[in-house]
C-alpha positions, 0 to 999 in steps of 0.5 A, spaced: 499 500 500 506 504 501 508 504 494 501 507 491 502 513 496 504 518 492 511 522 494 507 528 497 503 525 501 509 520 504 512 527 505 506 530 508 505 524 513 511 523 515 512 530 517 504 530 520 507 524 525 513 527 526 508 534 528 504 529 533 510 527 537 513 534 537 505 536 541 506 530 545 513 531 548 509 539 549 504 535 552 508 531 557 511 538 558 505 541 561 505 546 555 497 544 553 492 543 559 490 537 561 483 536 558 481 532 553 479 537 548 486 541 548 489 535 548 486 532 541 486 540 539 493 540 540 494 534 537 490 535 530 493 542 530 500 540 531 500 534 526 495 537 521 499 543 520 506 539 518 502 535 514 499 540 511 505 545 509 509 539 508 505 536 503 503 542 499 511 543 499 512 537 496 506 538 491 509 544 489 516 541 488 513 535 483 509 540 479 515 543 477 520 538 476 515 535 472 514 542 468 521 543 468 523 535 464 516 537 459 521 544 456 527 538 454 
């Protein structure tokens, strides 16, 4: 299944996982109020933001690479 996923999506998922991991470190260190809604929102924002930015940059890079190969 992993081979069928596009490269930008793979990069986004890896970055989102790193964002969630860093958010968990922040939760353990006490940066997030200890209630389930705050923890869930922190995980969603942390992982989601990292995923979205990494996916967008990787998608743009792939598009530019494909466009530059078409000009040769």
